[in-house]
N, C-alpha and C positions, 0 to 999 in steps of 0.2 A: 644592818637594821633594824631599825627602834621597834621594842613591844607594837606599837600601835599599827605600824605597818603589818603587821604579822598579824597583828588580828584583826585588821580589814582584810589584808589579800584570803588568809583562813577562812571566815566564813564566804568573799564570794567563790571560793574556789569548792563550795559544798553545794553553793544553789543549783538543779537539776534542770537540765534542758527540758523547755517547753513555760519552766518556771521563773518568778520574778519576785527581791527584792529592791524597794525605795534605797535609795538611802539613810533615810532617815531611821526603818528598818538594820538595816546594816548599822549604822551605829548602835545602835539599840543594842544588837547582837555582840558589836567589838566595843559598847564600854569606853565608845570614841567618842569625843565633846562636841562633836558638832558633825550632823548629816555634809556639810562642807569640809571638812576631814576628809571622812571618807571620799568625794570629790576628787579633792588634792593625791591624796592616796592612792588613787586610782589613774589619776591622769601618771600621775609620775612613774607608777610600779603596776600600774596593772596591768601588763602585756598579755603576764605567762597566763591569765586568770578569764572567767567567766565575763568582763568587764560589763558585758554587752545586756546581764538579765539587771541588774542594777540598772534604776529609773526615781525620775520626779514622783511626788508622790501622788498626782493625780496621774502618773501614767505614761507618760511622755518623756519625747528623750531633749537628753539637751540639742540648743538648735545643730551647732558643730559635729554631733554624731546622729543626726537622726536618720539620713541616708543609712548608714551602713547599719547599725541598729537596729534595725524597725528591719530591714533585710536579714539580721539575724536571726534576730526572735523571729519571723516569718519561716524559718528556714525550723528552725524547732519546732514546728507548729506552739507555739506558746500564741494562746488564744487575746482576738484582738478588738476591741470596740467594737460595734455596728455602724457608727461614725464616721466610714470611711476608712477605719483599720491605719486610724491616721496615733493611734495609743495605744496600749495593752490595757484587757480588761481585769484589772485589779484582784475583779470580787474573784475569778475564777481562772490566774497567773498570778498571788503571789502566796510565794512559798507557806504555808501551814505552817509546818511543821515546824521549820526554824522560828517564826517568833511566838509561836504558842497556841495559835487564834485556831476559828474554827474554819470547819469549811466554806461557810454561809458569811462571808463577813456583809461590810456596806462597799457598792461600787459607786464613782464620782459620777457612774456614767447613767442612774437609774431615776 
């Protein structure tokens, strides 16, 4: 396993139930070159970690993962947007402890 793969999986493994990070957040925390690299690692090696807790920057799931990912997030009680619940409310659900942020983050849905 490459160092990049190990770093990405270690970050994703630590995301608590009911919380999420964006691909960009994981890239920053794992020192990955780009968010796309995080997606590639998860696609190839992510079956053993809670991959469903990693989303696009707008709180949506990738189309090919959407149904399963949203079902898993809802089952964990992850805060969803009030607009049909088709995306995660990042302001409430982002794992701020990992990113060093505050509890009041900007949401794309305000």
